C-alpha positions, -999 to +999 in steps of 0.1 A: -073-917+492-079-903+458-069-867+453-091-848+428-079-832+396-074-799+415-046-816+434-058-799+466-067-813+500-075-799+534-062-816+565-070-813+602-049-830+628-048-830+666-027-849+691-020-850+728+018-845+731+040-848+762+077-839+764+091-858+794+127-844+792+151-827+769+162-791+761+134-766+754+147-756+719+142-792+706+105-799+701+085-831+699+068-832+664+038-846+648+045-844+610+025-850+578+040-871+551+025-874+516+035-897+487+059-879+465+065-850+489+094-846+514+085-864+546+083-850+581+066-817+574+058-805+609+022-796+616+021-799+654+049-796+680+056-790+716+089-779+729+087-759+761+064-776+786+073-807+806+040-808+826+023-838+810+001-841+780-011-810+761-034-811+731-023-794+699-045-787+668-036-776+633-039-738+629-049-722+596-027-691+604+004-712+595+016-718+631+033-752+627+034-756+665-004-759+665-028-742+689-045-752+722-081-741+716-107-753+692-117-718+683-083-711+669-079-744+652-088-753+616-079-770+583-047-766+564-048-767+526-021-786+507-014-789+470-003-824+459-005-846+428-040-857+416-047-895+419-041-920+446-020-906+476-011-920+510-012-896+539+008-905+570+014-891+605+050-894+617+060-888+654+095-877+663+117-861+688+149-845+673+175-859+697+181-892+714+179-876+748+146-859+741+117-881+752+083-876+737+049-893+741+019-890+718-017-902+722-052-897+708-040-885+674-066-877+648-062-869+611-090-858+588-084-853+551-110-837+527-104-836+490-111-801+474-128-800+440 
């Protein structure tokens, strides 16, 4: 997408995440990667629940684990370079013995003037 001269975009993401095994302190992450920025910036994660898929949504309060409910969810604003940028979602579990599953991921990006 083309980022405007302001260099600002707002993003909203949601994903269903399931952690099927692993230690609770090691989360399953959905991360945002932008051209020119360090990759794997976590925006959603689940670390403690092994009870199947749970939905997480981006939270404007800075909670990088995300939130469950739509009423607490919202857009996050990011500064980046103006011009053509590629936005990607990256899925990860931090350890080989931590198994994560992801489904129904959505990413919305809005350029800010």
